Every structure is written in C-alpha cells, then in structure tokens.
A tleap script that builds the chain and sets N, CA, C and O, in Angstrom:
source leaprc.protein.ff14SB
mol = sequence {
  NMET TYR TYR VAL TYR ILE LEU LYS SER LEU
  ARG SER ALA ARG HIE TYR VAL GLY HIE THR
  ASP GLN LEU ASP ARG ARG ILE ARG GLU HIE
  ASN SER GLY LYS THR ARG SER THR LYS ALA
  TYR ILE PRO TRP LYS LEU VAL TYR THR GLU
  ASN TYR ARG THR ARG ALA GLU ALA ASN LYS
  ARG GLU LYS GLU ILE LYS ASN TYR LYS SER
  GLY TYR LYS PHE GLN LEU LEU LYS GLN SER
  GLU SER TRP GLN SER CGLY
}
set mol.1.N position { 0.951 -10.647 13.006 }
set mol.1.CA position { 1.774 -9.929 12.050 }
set mol.1.C position { 0.901 -8.891 11.346 }
set mol.1.O position { -0.233 -9.174 10.961 }
set mol.2.N position { 1.437 -7.709 11.190 }
set mol.2.CA position { 0.759 -6.626 10.490 }
set mol.2.C position { 1.596 -6.214 9.290 }
set mol.2.O position { 2.824 -6.295 9.312 }
set mol.3.N position { 0.920 -5.778 8.259 }
set mol.3.CA position { 1.571 -5.428 7.004 }
set mol.3.C position { 1.257 -3.995 6.623 }
set mol.3.O position { 0.108 -3.558 6.699 }
set mol.4.N position { 2.274 -3.273 6.217 }
set mol.4.CA position { 2.092 -1.995 5.545 }
set mol.4.C position { 2.249 -2.323 4.071 }
set mol.4.O position { 3.180 -3.025 3.679 }
set mol.5.N position { 1.346 -1.817 3.263 }
set mol.5.CA position { 1.375 -2.195 1.856 }
set mol.5.C position { 1.140 -0.981 0.969 }
set mol.5.O position { 0.536 0.012 1.375 }
set mol.6.N position { 1.638 -1.099 -0.251 }
set mol.6.CA position { 1.383 -0.090 -1.271 }
set mol.6.C position { 0.792 -0.801 -2.480 }
set mol.6.O position { 1.339 -1.783 -2.981 }
set mol.7.N position { -0.334 -0.279 -2.929 }
set mol.7.CA position { -0.981 -0.776 -4.123 }
set mol.7.C position { -0.793 0.241 -5.235 }
set mol.7.O position { -0.707 1.443 -4.984 }
set mol.8.N position { -0.730 -0.244 -6.450 }
set mol.8.CA position { -0.669 0.630 -7.615 }
set mol.8.C position { -1.882 0.327 -8.487 }
set mol.8.O position { -2.182 -0.833 -8.771 }
set mol.9.N position { -2.571 1.373 -8.906 }
set mol.9.CA position { -3.707 1.201 -9.796 }
set mol.9.C position { -3.210 0.851 -11.185 }
set mol.9.O position { -2.295 1.493 -11.700 }
set mol.10.N position { -3.802 -0.156 -11.790 }
set mol.10.CA position { -3.466 -0.517 -13.162 }
set mol.10.C position { -4.224 0.363 -14.155 }
set mol.10.O position { -3.971 0.311 -15.359 }
set mol.11.N position { -5.146 1.164 -13.648 }
set mol.11.CA position { -5.950 2.057 -14.475 }
set mol.11.C position { -5.342 3.461 -14.555 }
set mol.11.O position { -5.484 4.148 -15.566 }
set mol.12.N position { -4.675 3.874 -13.499 }
set mol.12.CA position { -4.098 5.218 -13.452 }
set mol.12.C position { -2.738 5.147 -12.762 }
set mol.12.O position { -2.274 4.064 -12.405 }
set mol.13.N position { -2.114 6.278 -12.580 }
set mol.13.CA position { -0.794 6.326 -11.949 }
set mol.13.C position { -0.889 6.442 -10.429 }
set mol.13.O position { 0.096 6.793 -9.780 }
set mol.14.N position { -2.037 6.160 -9.859 }
set mol.14.CA position { -2.248 6.321 -8.419 }
set mol.14.C position { -1.665 5.169 -7.610 }
set mol.14.O position { -1.558 4.032 -8.070 }
set mol.15.N position { -1.290 5.525 -6.370 }
set mol.15.CA position { -0.846 4.540 -5.389 }
set mol.15.C position { -1.721 4.674 -4.154 }
set mol.15.O position { -2.257 5.746 -3.877 }
set mol.16.N position { -1.862 3.589 -3.418 }
set mol.16.CA position { -2.608 3.585 -2.168 }
set mol.16.C position { -1.728 2.942 -1.111 }
set mol.16.O position { -1.133 1.891 -1.349 }
set mol.17.N position { -1.644 3.566 0.051 }
set mol.17.CA position { -0.853 3.056 1.169 }
set mol.17.C position { -1.812 2.691 2.297 }
set mol.17.O position { -2.691 3.477 2.651 }
set mol.18.N position { -1.640 1.495 2.860 }
set mol.18.CA position { -2.495 1.068 3.954 }
set mol.18.C position { -1.782 0.074 4.850 }
set mol.18.O position { -0.634 -0.294 4.601 }
set mol.19.N position { -2.484 -0.361 5.908 }
set mol.19.CA position { -1.950 -1.427 6.760 }
set mol.19.C position { -3.087 -2.363 7.148 }
set mol.19.O position { -4.250 -1.963 7.207 }
set mol.20.N position { -2.728 -3.613 7.411 }
set mol.20.CA position { -3.719 -4.635 7.730 }
set mol.20.C position { -3.043 -5.822 8.398 }
set mol.20.O position { -1.819 -5.956 8.364 }
set mol.21.N position { -3.850 -6.678 9.004 }
set mol.21.CA position { -3.316 -7.934 9.539 }
set mol.21.C position { -3.687 -9.112 8.635 }
set mol.21.O position { -3.263 -10.241 8.885 }
set mol.22.N position { -4.467 -8.857 7.599 }
set mol.22.CA position { -4.872 -9.902 6.652 }
set mol.22.C position { -4.695 -9.363 5.232 }
set mol.22.O position { -5.649 -8.888 4.616 }
set mol.23.N position { -3.495 -9.441 4.735 }
set mol.23.CA position { -3.131 -8.799 3.472 }
set mol.23.C position { -3.947 -9.311 2.285 }
set mol.23.O position { -4.472 -8.505 1.516 }
set mol.24.N position { -4.062 -10.606 2.120 }
set mol.24.CA position { -4.807 -11.154 0.977 }
set mol.24.C position { -6.264 -10.679 0.979 }
set mol.24.O position { -6.790 -10.266 -0.054 }
set mol.25.N position { -6.900 -10.742 2.135 }
set mol.25.CA position { -8.293 -10.299 2.255 }
set mol.25.C position { -8.419 -8.827 1.897 }
set mol.25.O position { -9.339 -8.429 1.183 }
set mol.26.N position { -7.488 -8.021 2.398 }
set mol.26.CA position { -7.560 -6.578 2.173 }
set mol.26.C position { -7.398 -6.224 0.695 }
set mol.26.O position { -8.087 -5.336 0.193 }
set mol.27.N position { -6.506 -6.900 0.006 }
set mol.27.CA position { -6.328 -6.647 -1.429 }
set mol.27.C position { -7.592 -7.035 -2.192 }
set mol.27.O position { -8.007 -6.330 -3.111 }
set mol.28.N position { -8.200 -8.155 -1.809 }
set mol.28.CA position { -9.466 -8.564 -2.448 }
set mol.28.C position { -10.541 -7.495 -2.234 }
set mol.28.O position { -11.309 -7.191 -3.147 }
set mol.29.N position { -10.591 -6.926 -1.025 }
set mol.29.CA position { -11.569 -5.871 -0.747 }
set mol.29.C position { -11.339 -4.647 -1.636 }
set mol.29.O position { -12.290 -4.075 -2.168 }
set mol.30.N position { -10.082 -4.251 -1.794 }
set mol.30.CA position { -9.776 -3.110 -2.668 }
set mol.30.C position { -10.219 -3.400 -4.099 }
set mol.30.O position { -10.799 -2.535 -4.755 }
set mol.31.N position { -9.953 -4.592 -4.578 }
set mol.31.CA position { -10.262 -4.927 -5.968 }
set mol.31.C position { -11.729 -5.270 -6.212 }
set mol.31.O position { -12.165 -5.325 -7.362 }
set mol.32.N position { -12.487 -5.498 -5.158 }
set mol.32.CA position { -13.912 -5.786 -5.330 }
set mol.32.C position { -14.766 -4.533 -5.189 }
set mol.32.O position { -15.983 -4.595 -5.368 }
set mol.33.N position { -14.147 -3.394 -4.870 }
set mol.33.CA position { -14.881 -2.139 -4.749 }
set mol.33.C position { -15.450 -1.881 -3.375 }
set mol.33.O position { -16.259 -0.966 -3.216 }
set mol.34.N position { -15.059 -2.655 -2.370 }
set mol.34.CA position { -15.577 -2.477 -1.017 }
set mol.34.C position { -14.948 -1.300 -0.281 }
set mol.34.O position { -15.443 -0.876 0.763 }
set mol.35.N position { -13.844 -0.772 -0.835 }
set mol.35.CA position { -13.182 0.369 -0.212 }
set mol.35.C position { -13.485 1.599 -1.058 }
set mol.35.O position { -13.029 1.710 -2.196 }
set mol.36.N position { -14.253 2.516 -0.497 }
set mol.36.CA position { -14.739 3.661 -1.257 }
set mol.36.C position { -13.615 4.494 -1.867 }
set mol.36.O position { -13.724 4.950 -3.005 }
set mol.37.N position { -12.537 4.693 -1.112 }
set mol.37.CA position { -11.459 5.560 -1.598 }
set mol.37.C position { -10.661 4.958 -2.750 }
set mol.37.O position { -9.945 5.685 -3.439 }
set mol.38.N position { -10.764 3.661 -2.975 }
set mol.38.CA position { -10.002 3.027 -4.054 }
set mol.38.C position { -10.886 2.477 -5.172 }
set mol.38.O position { -10.381 2.020 -6.197 }
set mol.39.N position { -12.173 2.522 -4.980 }
set mol.39.CA position { -13.116 1.899 -5.913 }
set mol.39.C position { -12.970 2.411 -7.353 }
set mol.39.O position { -13.050 1.621 -8.294 }
set mol.40.N position { -12.761 3.696 -7.535 }
set mol.40.CA position { -12.717 4.290 -8.876 }
set mol.40.C position { -11.464 3.920 -9.661 }
set mol.40.O position { -11.383 4.176 -10.863 }
set mol.41.N position { -10.484 3.315 -8.982 }
set mol.41.CA position { -9.198 3.054 -9.638 }
set mol.41.C position { -8.877 1.567 -9.765 }
set mol.41.O position { -7.723 1.200 -9.989 }
set mol.42.N position { -9.879 0.717 -9.624 }
set mol.42.CA position { -9.733 -0.729 -9.787 }
set mol.42.C position { -9.300 -1.019 -11.217 }
set mol.42.O position { -9.783 -0.349 -12.130 }
set mol.43.N position { -8.435 -1.959 -11.453 }
set mol.43.CA position { -7.826 -2.932 -10.538 }
set mol.43.C position { -6.539 -2.402 -9.898 }
set mol.43.O position { -5.868 -1.518 -10.429 }
set mol.44.N position { -6.230 -2.976 -8.745 }
set mol.44.CA position { -5.037 -2.640 -7.977 }
set mol.44.C position { -4.080 -3.814 -7.966 }
set mol.44.O position { -4.493 -4.974 -7.988 }
set mol.45.N position { -2.802 -3.496 -7.932 }
set mol.45.CA position { -1.758 -4.519 -7.856 }
set mol.45.C position { -0.865 -4.217 -6.652 }
set mol.45.O position { -0.453 -3.074 -6.454 }
set mol.46.N position { -0.573 -5.227 -5.862 }
set mol.46.CA position { 0.335 -5.078 -4.728 }
set mol.46.C position { 1.750 -4.889 -5.254 }
set mol.46.O position { 2.244 -5.708 -6.030 }
set mol.47.N position { 2.412 -3.794 -4.827 }
set mol.47.CA position { 3.762 -3.530 -5.313 }
set mol.47.C position { 4.795 -3.423 -4.189 }
set mol.47.O position { 5.995 -3.394 -4.460 }
set mol.48.N position { 4.343 -3.364 -2.922 }
set mol.48.CA position { 5.303 -3.205 -1.827 }
set mol.48.C position { 4.682 -3.643 -0.516 }
set mol.48.O position { 3.505 -3.386 -0.266 }
set mol.49.N position { 5.474 -4.310 0.331 }
set mol.49.CA position { 5.011 -4.681 1.675 }
set mol.49.C position { 6.148 -4.555 2.682 }
set mol.49.O position { 7.323 -4.692 2.343 }
set mol.50.N position { 5.772 -4.294 3.913 }
set mol.50.CA position { 6.675 -4.341 5.067 }
set mol.50.C position { 5.919 -5.041 6.185 }
set mol.50.O position { 4.699 -4.906 6.284 }
set mol.51.N position { 6.624 -5.788 7.028 }
set mol.51.CA position { 6.009 -6.530 8.135 }
set mol.51.C position { 6.320 -5.879 9.466 }
set mol.51.O position { 7.422 -5.374 9.682 }
set mol.52.N position { 5.323 -5.895 10.372 }
set mol.52.CA position { 5.492 -5.344 11.721 }
set mol.52.C position { 4.808 -6.250 12.725 }
set mol.52.O position { 3.853 -6.955 12.400 }
set mol.53.N position { 5.307 -6.221 13.939 }
set mol.53.CA position { 4.738 -7.076 14.989 }
set mol.53.C position { 3.444 -6.529 15.562 }
set mol.53.O position { 2.564 -7.300 15.944 }
set mol.54.N position { 3.312 -5.206 15.628 }
set mol.54.CA position { 2.124 -4.620 16.251 }
set mol.54.C position { 1.398 -3.682 15.296 }
set mol.54.O position { 1.984 -3.148 14.354 }
set mol.55.N position { 0.116 -3.495 15.561 }
set mol.55.CA position { -0.694 -2.571 14.776 }
set mol.55.C position { -0.159 -1.147 14.918 }
set mol.55.O position { -0.149 -0.387 13.951 }
set mol.56.N position { 0.278 -0.793 16.105 }
set mol.56.CA position { 0.800 0.558 16.335 }
set mol.56.C position { 2.022 0.848 15.463 }
set mol.56.O position { 2.143 1.937 14.902 }
set mol.57.N position { 2.923 -0.124 15.349 }
set mol.57.CA position { 4.106 0.050 14.496 }
set mol.57.C position { 3.697 0.201 13.028 }
set mol.57.O position { 4.217 1.061 12.317 }
set mol.58.N position { 2.765 -0.639 12.586 }
set mol.58.CA position { 2.318 -0.589 11.196 }
set mol.58.C position { 1.610 0.732 10.900 }
set mol.58.O position { 1.815 1.330 9.844 }
set mol.59.N position { 0.784 1.177 11.829 }
set mol.59.CA position { 0.072 2.438 11.656 }
set mol.59.C position { 1.046 3.618 11.578 }
set mol.59.O position { 0.875 4.522 10.761 }
set mol.60.N position { 2.050 3.596 12.424 }
set mol.60.CA position { 3.061 4.659 12.419 }
set mol.60.C position { 3.801 4.698 11.081 }
set mol.60.O position { 4.025 5.772 10.523 }
set mol.61.N position { 4.175 3.534 10.575 }
set mol.61.CA position { 4.901 3.471 9.306 }
set mol.61.C position { 3.999 3.877 8.136 }
set mol.61.O position { 4.454 4.560 7.219 }
set mol.62.N position { 2.746 3.473 8.159 }
set mol.62.CA position { 1.804 3.877 7.117 }
set mol.62.C position { 1.723 5.402 7.046 }
set mol.62.O position { 1.790 5.977 5.960 }
set mol.63.N position { 1.581 6.047 8.183 }
set mol.63.CA position { 1.498 7.509 8.220 }
set mol.63.C position { 2.788 8.150 7.719 }
set mol.63.O position { 2.761 9.168 7.028 }
set mol.64.N position { 3.904 7.547 8.073 }
set mol.64.CA position { 5.198 8.060 7.613 }
set mol.64.C position { 5.286 8.011 6.086 }
set mol.64.O position { 5.700 8.983 5.454 }
set mol.65.N position { 4.901 6.892 5.503 }
set mol.65.CA position { 4.939 6.751 4.044 }
set mol.65.C position { 3.961 7.731 3.393 }
set mol.65.O position { 4.288 8.347 2.378 }
set mol.66.N position { 2.780 7.878 3.962 }
set mol.66.CA position { 1.795 8.801 3.399 }
set mol.66.C position { 2.294 10.245 3.426 }
set mol.66.O position { 1.947 11.041 2.553 }
set mol.67.N position { 3.094 10.576 4.413 }
set mol.67.CA position { 3.618 11.940 4.507 }
set mol.67.C position { 4.569 12.276 3.370 }
set mol.67.O position { 4.729 13.449 3.032 }
set mol.68.N position { 5.197 11.283 2.777 }
set mol.68.CA position { 6.077 11.569 1.646 }
set mol.68.C position { 5.679 10.831 0.381 }
set mol.68.O position { 6.518 10.561 -0.479 }
set mol.69.N position { 4.419 10.509 0.272 }
set mol.69.CA position { 3.912 9.715 -0.835 }
set mol.69.C position { 4.200 10.321 -2.210 }
set mol.69.O position { 4.512 9.580 -3.142 }
set mol.70.N position { 4.108 11.612 -2.360 }
set mol.70.CA position { 4.282 12.224 -3.680 }
set mol.70.C position { 5.693 12.721 -3.928 }
set mol.70.O position { 6.014 13.159 -5.033 }
set mol.71.N position { 6.525 12.659 -2.925 }
set mol.71.CA position { 7.819 13.305 -3.046 }
set mol.71.C position { 8.997 12.386 -3.291 }
set mol.71.O position { 8.860 11.227 -3.681 }
set mol.72.N position { 10.143 12.954 -3.046 }
set mol.72.CA position { 11.422 12.292 -3.291 }
set mol.72.C position { 11.568 10.998 -2.486 }
set mol.72.O position { 12.032 9.991 -3.020 }
set mol.73.N position { 11.181 11.013 -1.223 }
set mol.73.CA position { 11.322 9.818 -0.392 }
set mol.73.C position { 10.469 8.662 -0.917 }
set mol.73.O position { 10.868 7.500 -0.830 }
set mol.74.N position { 9.304 8.983 -1.456 }
set mol.74.CA position { 8.458 7.929 -2.024 }
set mol.74.C position { 9.135 7.330 -3.250 }
set mol.74.O position { 9.079 6.117 -3.457 }
set mol.75.N position { 9.766 8.156 -4.054 }
set mol.75.CA position { 10.498 7.656 -5.224 }
set mol.75.C position { 11.648 6.748 -4.792 }
set mol.75.O position { 11.900 5.722 -5.424 }
set mol.76.N position { 12.346 7.122 -3.714 }
set mol.76.CA position { 13.418 6.274 -3.191 }
set mol.76.C position { 12.878 4.939 -2.699 }
set mol.76.O position { 13.477 3.890 -2.933 }
set mol.77.N position { 11.743 4.989 -2.016 }
set mol.77.CA position { 11.120 3.766 -1.515 }
set mol.77.C position { 10.784 2.832 -2.672 }
set mol.77.O position { 11.007 1.625 -2.576 }
set mol.78.N position { 10.252 3.373 -3.759 }
set mol.78.CA position { 9.910 2.548 -4.920 }
set mol.78.C position { 11.145 1.909 -5.542 }
set mol.78.O position { 11.054 0.851 -6.166 }
set mol.79.N position { 12.296 2.549 -5.373 }
set mol.79.CA position { 13.527 2.015 -5.956 }
set mol.79.C position { 14.270 1.075 -5.005 }
set mol.79.O position { 15.275 0.476 -5.390 }
set mol.80.N position { 13.787 0.940 -3.773 }
set mol.80.CA position { 14.481 0.112 -2.785 }
set mol.80.C position { 14.395 -1.363 -3.146 }
set mol.80.O position { 13.588 -1.767 -3.984 }
set mol.81.N position { 15.233 -2.151 -2.507 }
set mol.81.CA position { 15.282 -3.596 -2.763 }
set mol.81.C position { 13.983 -4.291 -2.418 }
set mol.81.O position { 13.637 -5.294 -3.042 }
set mol.82.N position { 13.246 -3.774 -1.425 }
set mol.82.CA position { 12.043 -4.472 -1.003 }
set mol.82.C position { 10.830 -4.113 -1.852 }
set mol.82.O position { 9.757 -4.685 -1.660 }
set mol.83.N position { 10.980 -3.172 -2.793 }
set mol.83.CA position { 9.880 -2.854 -3.715 }
set mol.83.C position { 9.692 -4.051 -4.638 }
set mol.83.O position { 10.648 -4.519 -5.257 }
set mol.84.N position { 8.491 -4.534 -4.728 }
set mol.84.CA position { 8.189 -5.697 -5.567 }
set mol.84.C position { 7.787 -5.196 -6.940 }
set mol.84.O position { 6.755 -4.541 -7.089 }
set mol.85.N position { 8.577 -5.493 -7.920 }
set mol.85.CA position { 8.280 -4.974 -9.258 }
set mol.85.C position { 7.049 -5.645 -9.838 }
set mol.85.O position { 6.735 -6.792 -9.520 }
set mol.86.N position { 6.376 -4.924 -10.674 }
set mol.86.CA position { 5.157 -5.420 -11.283 }
set mol.86.C position { 5.397 -5.773 -12.652 }
set mol.86.O position { 4.482 -6.217 -13.345 }
savepdb mol mol.pdb
quit
C-alpha cells in the first residue's frame, strides 16, 4: 500500500505533499529534520491521506496535487470529506 499525504506546518501556513509506503516513518522523518526541504518548518501535522496500490499511482497523484497546490483545486481538496481536520 502506498500513501499520498499532505502535511501542514504548525509553524507557518506551508503545506507539503509527498508519497510513501511507510506513512508513520515518513512523518517522523519530516518532524525530526531528516528531510531538508521541510526541516525549517517543523513541526508538521498530517492533514490528508489517500491510498494507492502501486508506487506509480501514488507518484502520479502526488504530482497532480502539487500542480494545483496553491490554487483553487487545492482549496477544494482541503474542503473534501477525506481531508482530516486538525
């Protein structure tokens, strides 16, 4: 199982979109500073997930979300039923 996830920084208004096959481990890595691109915005909170059977599907969806991360579609995604409120 692969997961597409969105993290929200508790320090700033930033979001991070990624995919992984080990969600708990990956979130710990983000919050421990092991990921250079997210280190400056620790702590992170998981706010959204989607499940996929293959890495290719998860990677495709991650790229799709990143393409509209700042726009209207991202706002709709945050308002969807599967968005996990914080």
